[in-house]
Backbone as a ProteinNet text record, in pm:
[ID]
protein_1_A
[PRIMARY]
MTERTKAHWQEGAECMVCEAALHPLLPGLRHHCRKCGALVCSRCSARCLPARDDVTEVRCCDACWTAYHDSLVAMDRRLSSLETRRGLRPRVPRRNRGGGRT
[TERTIARY]
-1112.4	-1058.4	-1062.2	-954.9	-954.7	-993.9	-1100.5	-1149.2	-1089.8	-1064	-1014.9	-1132.6	-1108.8	-1211.9	-1199.3	-1297.1	-1292.8	-1167.5	-1115.1	-994.4	-874.3	-876.4	-765.8	-786.8	-905.2	-933.5	-846.6	-791.9	-707.6	-795.3	-751.9	-826	-743.5	-809.6	-741.3	-840.1	-788	-871.2	-873	-796.8	-793.2	-787.1	-829.5	-828.5	-684	-659.8	-524.3	-480.1	-570.4	-535.2	-511.4	-612.6	-600.6	-572.4	-570.9	-542.9	-648.2	-769.5	-878.6	-921	-955.7	-1001.1	-1134.5	-1149.1	-1272	-1339.9	-1466.5	-1540.5	-1577.5	-1542.9	-1570.7	-1719.2	-1802.8	-1945.3	-2029.7	-1967.6	-2039.4	-1985.2	-2030.3	-1974.6	-2002.1	-2101.2	-2130.3	-2022.5	-1934.4	-1826.9	-1694.4	-1692.9	-1572.5	-1599.3	-1506.8	-1523.9	-1393	-1404.3	-1285.7	-1283.2	-1168	-1150.2	-1158.2	-1243	-1260.2	-1146.5	-1059.9	-945.2	-821.9	-786.6	-663.4	-687.6	-811.1	-843.2	-817.5	-773.8	-742.2	-868.1	-852.7	-960.8	-959.3	-1071.3	-1076.8	-1206.1	-1202.5	-1322.1	-1409.5	-1526.7	-1621.2	-1564.4	-1493.7	-1437.8	-1329.8	-1253.7	-1143.5	-1185.8	-1316.3	-1366	-1500.5	-1509.8	-1637.3	-1660.5	-1563.4	-1575.9	-1590.1	-1625.5	-1646.3	-1573	-1542	-1482.2	-1577.1	-1565.2	-1646.2	-1609.5	-1708.7	-1684.9	-1641.2	-1610.1	-1567.2	-1667.8	-1796.4	-1898.6	-1918.5	-1848.5	-1858.8	-1999.6	-2087.4	-2223.7	-2242.9	-2198.1	-2211	-2081.8	-2088.9	-1970.7	-1944.5	-1817.8	-1779	-1700.3	-1710.2	-1641	-1489.3	-1417.9	-1271.9	-1213	-1087.7	-1020.5	-980	-950.5	-914.3	-788.9	-692.5	-568.6	-595.5	-679.2	-711.6	-793.8	-885	-964.2	-874.3	-780.4	-688.5	-603.2	-552.2	-471.2	-554.3	-677.7	-766.8	-795.4	-829.8	-860.9	-739.3	-621.5	-499.5	-469.1	-496.4	-471.1	-567.1	-691.4	-786.5	-744.6	-697.8	-652.3	-531.7	-437.3	-318.5	-356.6	-450.4	-494.7	-562.6	-642.5	-710	-608.4	-505.4	-401.2	-327.6	-295.2	-225.3	-312.2	-440	-532.1	-544.2	-557.6	-566.1	-439.7	-325.5	-197.4	-188.9	-230.8	-230.5	-325.7	-443.1	-540.3	-486.2	-418.9	-363.1	-252.5	-164.3	-54.4	-105.3	-215.2	-268.5	-371.8	-391.9	-487.9	-631.4	-656.8	-792	-857.2	-835.8	-894.8	-1046.7	-1112	-1258	-1313.9	-1412.5	-1474.7	-1577.8	-1573.4	-1668.2	-1775.6	-1902.3	-2008.7	-1999.5	-2033.2	-2022.8	-2094.8	-2210.8	-2288.4	-2222.1	-2131.2	-2064.7	-1934	-1883.5	-1758.8	-1783.7	-1696.8	-1710.3	-1805.2	-1871.2	-1955.1	-2091.1	-2122.9	-2252.1	-2346	-2467.1	-2565.6	-2550.8	-2584.7	-2580.8	-2718.7
29168.5	29036	28993.5	28935.7	28885.1	28737.9	28707.4	28570	28495.9	28369.7	28284.5	28237.1	28220.1	28166	28014.6	27949.1	27803.1	27752.9	27831.3	27790.8	27777.5	27847.5	27843.8	27741.4	27679.8	27585.5	27461	27415.6	27296.7	27173	27065.1	26939	26834.7	26731.4	26623.3	26530.8	26433	26333.9	26353.1	26451.7	26475.3	26623.8	26654.7	26793.3	26842.1	26960.4	27014.3	27072.1	27071.6	27120.4	27003.7	26918.8	26808.3	26673.4	26670.3	26550.6	26440.9	26476.9	26379.3	26342.7	26217.3	26171.5	26237.5	26282.9	26347.5	26255.1	26230.4	26139.1	26210	26153.9	26220.4	26229.7	26145	26145.7	26225.4	26279.5	26360.6	26503.7	26582	26715.9	26809.4	26781.7	26866.6	26861.9	26764	26751.4	26805.9	26844.7	26900.3	27046.8	27132	27274.6	27333.8	27445.8	27519.7	27653.5	27686.4	27816.9	27921.1	28020.5	28123.1	28224.5	28218	28308.9	28247	28123.2	28063	27949.2	27898.5	27791.9	27651.8	27636.8	27504.1	27419.3	27289.8	27193.6	27154	27176.3	27152.1	27081.9	27016.2	26948.8	27051	27006.6	27095.8	27150.4	27065	27109.7	27215.3	27208.3	27302.7	27425.2	27436.4	27553	27599.5	27606	27639.5	27789.9	27870.8	28015.9	28084.8	28212.5	28289.9	28423.5	28476.2	28608.9	28697.1	28828.3	28916.7	28896.9	28895.1	28882.7	29018	29020.4	29145.5	29257.6	29221.2	29324.9	29374.8	29314.1	29350.1	29337.5	29268	29247.1	29099.7	29013.1	28869.8	28814.7	28689.4	28622	28497.5	28456.7	28337.9	28244.2	28115.1	28013.4	28028.1	28004.9	28009.8	27902.2	27871	27773.9	27843.7	27764.1	27819.7	27906.7	27868.6	27946.1	28086	28096.1	28227.6	28311	28246.6	28320.7	28374.5	28292	28334.5	28451.8	28444.4	28554.1	28681.9	28671	28786.8	28844.5	28759.3	28803.1	28869.5	28807.9	28865.4	29002.2	29019.9	29150.5	29256.3	29217.2	29311	29349.2	29251.8	29278.2	29371.4	29344.5	29429.7	29571.5	29584.4	29715.8	29790.7	29721.3	29782.9	29830.4	29750.6	29791.4	29915.3	29917.8	30035.2	30159.5	30145.8	30257.9	30307.3	30214.5	30252.3	30322.7	30274.6	30336.6	30478.4	30498.1	30632.6	30725.2	30673.2	30755.9	30796.9	30705.8	30736.6	30840.4	30824.6	30920.5	31059.4	31067.4	31197.6	31252.2	31182.6	31229.3	31212.2	31116.6	31095.4	30974.7	30960.5	30846.5	30855.1	30741.4	30743.6	30806.8	30890.5	30955.8	30862.3	30852	30768.4	30860.7	30833	30917.5	30923	31037	31057	30949.8	30910.9	30817.1	30679.6	30647.5	30516.7	30520.4	30635.2	30643	30592.7	30510.5	30458.9	30339.8	30305.9	30186.9	30200.1	30314.7	30327.8	30418.5	30426.7	30515.2	30655.7	30754.4	30893	30949
13662.5	13650.3	13504.1	13457	13320.4	13323.8	13257.1	13254.4	13135.8	13156.2	13048.3	12964.4	12837.3	12749	12746.3	12687.5	12680.4	12609.7	12518.6	12446.3	12540.7	12653.5	12749.2	12861.5	12866.1	12973.2	12957.9	13066.9	13067.1	13081.8	13026.9	13034.4	13107.6	13153.4	13222.5	13288.5	13360.9	13427.3	13578.3	13628.6	13772.7	13804.3	13926.1	13973.7	13978.5	13927.5	13923.8	14058.4	14156.1	14289.1	14384.3	14402.9	14499.3	14433.3	14301.4	14222.5	14236.2	14280.5	14287.3	14145.5	14126.3	13994.3	13961.7	13838	13791.8	13692	13714.1	13628.4	13498.3	13383.8	13256.2	13221.2	13281.2	13248.1	13347	13449.3	13548.4	13545.2	13447.7	13430.8	13548.2	13631	13745.6	13852.5	13843.1	13941	13888	13763.2	13699.6	13668.1	13702.3	13677.6	13626.7	13560.2	13517.6	13589.9	13643.8	13705.8	13595	13613	13509.4	13510	13610.5	13616.5	13549.8	13588.6	13536.6	13437.8	13431.3	13336.7	13387.1	13512	13566.2	13578.4	13556.9	13575.6	13722.5	13792	13936	13975.1	14090.7	14142.4	14216.3	14256.6	14325.2	14456	14531.2	14659.6	14641.5	14534.7	14512.7	14432	14406	14331	14386	14517.1	14580.6	14591.7	14552.9	14567.9	14433.4	14439	14316.9	14324.9	14208.4	14194.3	14113.8	14128.6	14044	13897	13812.2	13668.2	13612.3	13486.2	13421.9	13439.3	13440.3	13450.6	13594.4	13691.6	13833.3	13888.7	13817	13864	13898.7	13810.8	13832.5	13891.6	13933.4	13985.9	13902.8	13898.1	13823.2	13914.3	13885.9	13965	13947.8	14056.6	14050.1	14140.4	14118.4	14204.9	14335.1	14436.2	14566	14558.2	14475.2	14464.1	14408.1	14306.2	14248.8	14346.1	14420.7	14518.6	14629.9	14677	14782.8	14735.4	14613.2	14559.2	14549	14503	14491.7	14629.8	14724.3	14860.1	14925.4	14910.3	14967.8	14908.5	14778.8	14716.4	14771.7	14801.1	14860.9	15001.9	15079.4	15216.4	15213.6	15123.7	15113.1	15071.7	14978	14933.1	15047.9	15126.1	15239.8	15343.6	15367.8	15462.9	15413.9	15284	15229.1	15240.2	15211.3	15219.8	15363.9	15458.5	15599.8	15644.9	15599	15634.4	15580.2	15456.6	15397.5	15471.5	15505.3	15577.3	15713.4	15781.9	15912.8	15900.8	15802.2	15782.5	15748.4	15677.5	15635.8	15734.2	15843.4	15942.1	15898.8	15811.5	15760.6	15827.1	15954.3	16023.5	16016.7	16007.2	16002.1	16129.4	16111.8	16226.7	16287.2	16417.7	16489.9	16546.4	16520.4	16575.4	16727.9	16784.6	16929.1	17008.9	16968.1	17046.9	17056.7	16964.6	16967.1	17042.9	17076.5	17153	17294.8	17342	17476.2	17487	17381.4	17377.7	17442.7	17506.6	17572.7	17495.5	17542	17478.9	17535.5	17455.4	17503.2	17513.4
[MASK]
++++++++++++++++++++++++++++++++++++++++++++++++++++++++++++++++++++++++++++++++++++++++++++++++++++++

C-alpha cells in the first residue's frame, strides 16, 4: 500500500465522506486516511489497512478499506478459479469428509 505523507493530507472543516462538521480543537475526532489523504471523522475511518512494512496497520477511510477488501476478494476468487481449472483443489483430510469422526 502506498501511504500518503502529511503534505498530501487534505484539510477542511467537515468529513469528506459523511460531511459531518469536524471540531478544529478536538483533533481526536479528525483523522486523515493514510491511503488517499482525505479528512474524515472517527465513524468514517474506523478501519485499518496494512502499512508499507506489512507489520503495522494504518487508519484509512471506509472507501479505501472497501476497495482494498474488494481487491482481496477478487484475487481470492481468481486464485480459486485457477486452482479448480488446474485440478489443485484443496485436499480435505479424510476424517473431515462427511462431517463425522472416523
